[in-house]
C-alpha positions as CSV (number, residue, x, y, z in Angstrom):
1,M,29.4,-56.7,-3.1
2,I,31.8,-56.9,0.2
3,F,30.2,-60.1,1.0
4,L,30.7,-61.6,-2.4
5,L,34.3,-60.5,-2.3
6,F,34.9,-62.0,1.2
7,A,33.0,-65.1,-0.5
8,V,35.3,-65.6,-3.4
9,I,38.4,-65.2,-1.2
10,F,37.4,-67.9,0.9
11,A,36.5,-70.1,-2.3
12,V,40.1,-69.2,-3.8
13,T,41.8,-70.0,-0.6
14,F,40.2,-73.3,-0.2
15,Y,41.0,-74.3,-4.1
16,L,44.5,-73.4,-3.4
17,Y,44.9,-75.3,-0.5
18,S,43.0,-78.4,-2.1
19,L,40.2,-78.1,0.3
20,P,36.9,-79.2,-0.7
21,L,34.9,-76.4,-2.0
22,K,31.6,-78.0,-0.3
23,A,33.1,-76.8,2.9
24,V,33.1,-73.2,2.0
25,L,29.6,-73.2,-0.1
26,Y,27.3,-74.0,2.7
27,P,28.6,-71.3,5.3
28,D,28.3,-69.0,2.3
29,L,24.9,-69.9,2.0
30,L,23.9,-69.7,5.4
31,C,25.6,-66.1,5.4
32,L,24.0,-65.0,2.2
33,F,20.7,-65.9,4.0
34,F,21.1,-64.1,7.1
35,G,22.7,-61.4,5.3
36,T,19.8,-60.5,2.9
37,V,17.7,-60.7,6.0
38,F,19.6,-57.9,7.8
39,L,20.0,-56.2,4.3
40,I,16.2,-55.9,4.1
41,A,15.9,-54.9,7.8
42,D,18.7,-52.4,7.1
43,F,17.1,-50.9,3.9
44,L,13.6,-50.5,5.5
45,K,14.9,-48.7,8.4
46,T,17.2,-46.6,6.3
47,N,14.5,-45.8,4.2
48,E,11.8,-44.5,7.0
49,K,14.9,-42.2,8.2
50,Y,15.0,-41.1,4.5
51,K,11.4,-40.1,4.5
52,A,11.5,-38.3,7.7
53,L,14.2,-36.3,6.6
54,K,12.7,-35.6,3.4
55,R,9.4,-34.5,5.4
56,L,11.7,-32.3,7.4
57,K,13.2,-30.6,4.4
58,T,9.8,-28.5,4.0
59,F,9.7,-27.5,7.4
60,S,11.0,-24.1,8.8
61,A,13.7,-24.2,11.4
62,E,11.1,-23.3,14.1
63,M,8.7,-26.0,13.1
64,I,11.6,-28.9,13.4
65,E,11.5,-30.3,17.0
66,T,13.4,-33.5,16.6
67,L,15.7,-35.2,14.2
68,P,15.9,-38.8,13.3
69,E,17.5,-40.8,16.3
70,S,21.3,-41.1,15.5
71,E,22.8,-44.3,14.8
72,T,26.6,-43.8,14.6
73,V,29.2,-41.3,16.3
74,C,29.2,-39.2,13.0
75,E,25.4,-39.0,12.8
76,E,25.3,-37.8,16.2
77,E,27.7,-35.2,15.6
78,Y,25.9,-33.9,12.6
79,K,22.9,-33.9,14.5
80,T,24.3,-31.6,17.2
81,I,25.7,-29.4,14.4
82,I,22.3,-29.0,12.9
83,E,20.4,-28.4,16.2
84,N,23.3,-25.6,17.0
85,L,22.8,-23.9,13.8
86,K,18.8,-24.3,14.2
87,N,18.9,-22.4,17.5
88,E,21.4,-19.5,16.3
89,L,19.1,-19.2,13.3
90,I,15.9,-19.0,15.5
91,S,17.7,-16.4,17.7
92,A,18.8,-14.3,14.9
93,K,15.6,-14.4,13.3
94,A,13.8,-13.3,16.5
95,E,16.7,-10.4,17.0
96,S,15.9,-9.3,13.6
97,Q,12.1,-9.2,14.1
98,T,12.6,-7.4,17.1
99,A,15.0,-4.6,15.1
100,Y,12.7,-4.3,12.3
101,K,9.7,-4.0,14.5
102,D,11.7,-1.2,16.3
103,M,12.8,0.5,13.1
104,I,8.9,0.4,11.8
105,D,7.7,1.9,14.9
106,Y,10.3,5.0,15.0
107,Y,9.4,5.8,11.4
108,T,5.9,5.2,11.9
109,A,6.0,7.5,14.9
110,W,8.3,10.0,13.1
111,A,5.9,10.2,10.1
112,H,3.1,10.9,12.1
113,Q,4.9,13.3,14.3
114,I,6.1,15.2,11.3
115,K,2.6,15.8,10.0
116,T,1.9,18.1,13.1
117,P,4.5,20.9,12.0
118,I,3.3,20.4,8.4
119,A,-0.2,21.2,9.1
120,S,0.7,24.0,11.3
121,M,2.7,25.8,8.4
122,K,-0.3,24.9,6.2
123,L,-2.7,26.8,8.5
124,T,-0.3,29.6,8.3
125,L,0.1,29.9,4.7
126,Q,-3.4,29.4,4.1
127,N,-4.2,33.1,5.3
128,E,-1.8,34.4,2.9
129,D,-2.0,34.5,-1.1
130,S,1.3,35.6,-2.7
131,E,3.8,33.9,-5.0
132,L,6.1,33.1,-1.9
133,S,3.3,31.8,-0.1
134,R,2.2,29.5,-3.0
135,R,5.6,28.2,-3.6
136,L,6.1,27.5,0.1
137,S,3.0,25.6,-0.2
138,S,4.2,23.5,-2.8
139,D,7.5,23.0,-1.1
140,L,5.2,21.9,2.2
141,L,3.1,19.3,0.1
142,R,6.1,17.6,-1.4
143,T,7.4,17.5,2.2
144,Q,4.2,15.8,3.5
145,Q,4.2,13.3,0.3
146,Y,7.8,12.0,1.4
147,A,6.2,11.4,4.7
148,D,3.5,9.7,3.1
149,M,5.9,7.5,1.0
150,V,7.6,6.5,4.3
151,L,4.4,5.3,5.6
152,A,3.4,3.5,2.3
153,F,6.7,1.9,1.9
154,L,6.6,0.5,5.6
155,R,2.8,-0.6,5.1
156,L,3.5,-2.5,2.1
157,G,6.3,-4.5,4.1
158,S,3.8,-5.1,6.8
159,K,1.9,-8.5,7.0
160,S,-1.2,-6.4,8.2
161,S,-3.0,-4.2,5.9
162,D,-5.8,-1.4,6.2
163,Y,-7.5,-1.8,2.8
164,V,-11.1,-1.0,3.2
165,F,-12.6,-1.8,-0.3
166,R,-16.0,0.0,-1.2
167,E,-17.6,1.6,-4.2
168,H,-16.4,5.5,-4.7
169,R,-17.0,7.6,-7.3
170,L,-13.6,8.3,-9.3
171,D,-14.3,11.9,-9.8
172,D,-14.1,12.7,-5.8
173,I,-10.8,10.9,-5.4
174,I,-9.5,12.6,-8.4
175,R,-10.7,16.1,-7.2
176,F,-9.3,15.5,-3.8
177,S,-6.0,14.3,-5.1
178,V,-5.7,17.5,-7.7
179,K,-6.9,20.0,-5.2
180,K,-3.8,19.6,-3.2
181,F,-1.6,20.8,-6.2
182,A,-3.6,23.9,-6.8
183,P,-0.9,26.4,-5.3
184,E,1.9,24.7,-7.9
185,F,-0.6,24.9,-10.8
186,I,-1.2,28.7,-10.1
187,D,2.6,29.5,-8.9
188,R,4.0,28.0,-11.8
189,R,1.1,29.0,-14.4
190,L,0.6,25.4,-15.8
191,T,-2.9,24.3,-16.9
192,L,-4.9,21.6,-15.9
193,D,-7.3,20.0,-18.3
194,Y,-9.6,17.7,-16.4
195,T,-12.6,16.0,-17.9
196,P,-15.1,14.3,-15.3
197,T,-15.2,10.8,-15.6
198,D,-18.8,9.9,-14.2
199,A,-17.1,6.7,-13.3
200,F,-17.6,4.4,-10.4
201,L,-15.1,1.5,-9.4
202,I,-14.6,-0.7,-6.1
203,T,-11.5,0.3,-4.6
204,D,-9.6,1.9,-1.5
205,D,-10.1,5.5,-1.8
206,K,-7.0,6.2,0.4
207,W,-4.5,4.1,-1.4
208,L,-5.8,5.3,-4.9
209,S,-5.5,8.8,-3.9
210,F,-1.6,8.2,-2.9
211,V,-1.3,6.9,-6.4
212,L,-2.9,9.7,-8.3
213,E,-0.9,12.1,-6.1
214,Q,2.3,10.6,-7.0
215,L,1.4,10.4,-10.3
216,I,0.5,14.1,-10.4
217,S,3.6,15.2,-8.5
218,N,5.8,13.3,-11.2
219,A,4.0,15.1,-14.0
220,L,4.4,18.6,-12.3
221,K,8.1,18.0,-11.1
222,Y,9.1,17.2,-15.1
223,T,6.8,19.5,-16.7
224,Q,8.2,23.3,-17.3
225,S,5.4,24.5,-19.4
226,G,1.9,23.5,-21.0
227,G,0.4,21.6,-18.4
228,I,-1.5,18.1,-17.4
229,T,-4.8,16.4,-18.8
230,I,-6.7,13.8,-16.7
231,S,-9.3,12.2,-18.8
232,L,-11.1,8.7,-19.1
233,K,-10.4,6.5,-22.1
234,D,-12.5,3.5,-23.0
235,K,-14.6,4.0,-20.0
236,T,-12.1,1.8,-17.8
237,T,-8.7,3.7,-18.3
238,L,-7.7,6.9,-16.5
239,L,-4.9,8.8,-18.6
240,I,-2.7,11.2,-16.6
241,E,-0.8,13.2,-19.6
242,D,1.7,15.9,-19.2
243,T,3.6,17.8,-21.5
244,G,7.1,17.6,-19.6
245,I,10.8,16.4,-20.6
246,G,9.7,12.6,-21.1
247,I,11.3,9.6,-20.3
248,N,13.7,7.9,-22.5
249,E,12.6,4.7,-24.0
250,S,15.5,2.7,-22.7
251,D,14.3,3.8,-19.2
252,L,10.8,2.3,-19.5
253,P,10.9,-1.3,-18.9
254,R,12.6,-0.7,-15.7
255,I,10.5,2.6,-14.6
256,F,8.8,0.4,-11.8
257,E,11.7,-1.0,-10.2
258,K,12.7,0.1,-6.7
259,G,15.1,2.6,-6.7
260,F,15.6,2.7,-10.2
261,T,15.7,6.9,-11.3
262,G,16.8,6.6,-15.4
263,N,18.2,9.6,-16.7
264,N,15.9,11.8,-15.4
265,G,16.8,10.8,-11.9
266,R,20.7,11.2,-12.5
267,T,19.5,15.0,-13.7
268,D,17.4,15.5,-10.6
269,K,19.6,14.5,-7.6
270,S,16.6,14.5,-5.1
271,A,15.1,11.8,-7.0
272,S,14.6,8.3,-5.0
273,G,13.3,6.0,-7.5
274,L,10.5,5.1,-4.9
275,G,7.5,6.8,-5.9
276,L,6.7,4.6,-9.2
277,Y,7.7,1.8,-7.4
278,L,5.1,2.0,-4.6
279,C,2.5,3.1,-7.4
280,K,3.1,-0.2,-9.0
281,Q,3.0,-2.2,-5.7
282,I,-0.3,-0.5,-4.4
283,C,-1.9,-0.9,-8.0
284,D,-1.2,-4.3,-7.7
285,R,-2.6,-4.9,-4.5
286,L,-5.9,-2.7,-5.9
287,S,-6.2,-5.2,-8.9
288,I,-5.4,-2.0,-11.0
289,G,-3.2,-1.9,-14.1
290,I,-0.6,0.7,-14.7
291,S,1.5,1.5,-17.6
292,I,3.5,4.5,-18.8
293,T,4.2,5.6,-22.4
294,S,6.5,8.6,-23.1
295,K,8.4,10.7,-25.8
296,V,11.5,12.3,-24.8
297,G,10.6,16.3,-25.0
298,K,7.0,15.5,-25.7
299,G,5.7,14.5,-22.6
300,T,4.5,11.2,-20.7
301,A,1.3,9.4,-20.2
302,V,0.4,7.1,-17.5
303,A,-2.7,4.7,-17.8
304,L,-4.6,3.1,-15.1
305,N,-6.7,0.5,-16.1
306,F,-9.7,0.0,-13.5
307,E,-11.6,-2.7,-15.6
308,Q,-13.3,-4.7,-13.0
309,N,-15.9,-7.7,-13.1
310,P,-19.5,-6.4,-12.6
311,L,-21.1,-6.8,-9.1
312,K,-23.4,-9.7,-8.9
313,A,-26.1,-10.3,-6.0
314,E,-25.5,-13.4,-3.7
């Protein structure tokens, strides 16, 4: 367009000076020819650079080794700015990863170290059978659960995993989890109605035990009288029901959000909002469905759906 503007200016100038227009038409055609050649060459070169930049958009900062060659002073300055930002980003990311690894190592070590005095206190309390010892055992169990929650939270954010899937008897996992809370059931005079399931499933027993312990702990925490019922429904759904204070209907849609405590959490200042969040994350990894129904003042029911495809010989 600029070329055509210049050509018109020359033509008008020749016309005003009464010069023959053929004198300007011939060089115009020559300029148009060579200009078109240069235009096509420049377009192809620019298009190649555009494709290269478009490919670089999909790369991370660490993967971008070189940028396309600069053709102007401004492009060179932009290139320098981008490379400086890239180096800063890589450096900041490396520092962040180092700090995160140090934090993970510290809290992992802390969680493992605190289990030693917990185990020692548990052995001491096992030799006593009194109301005080049962209460202390319950508090000690919750302390151990908090340490396990720290480990579970750290492991969920790790790229590596220690999942070991094999076939397990569901009743063995349930009994192992329930047994830990026996002193609290006795001390608080709460009932446990457990119907054996006679079910088998493929899962990681350690992580499933963690989920069951969190759910039973929550049920005990918000149940003042009555008890807890554990049963199998439709052969694939485990129900954990309590007669506790229940959950507000408005809180149910957000119950699995990280840090969400709802109305019960505002009443209980010690609630962290991590227990059900961890349960949901672990269940997703174990391919277990989890849902909660509740009515205020009547109790809460947690459903774990273990429906799995049948095993086939290969």
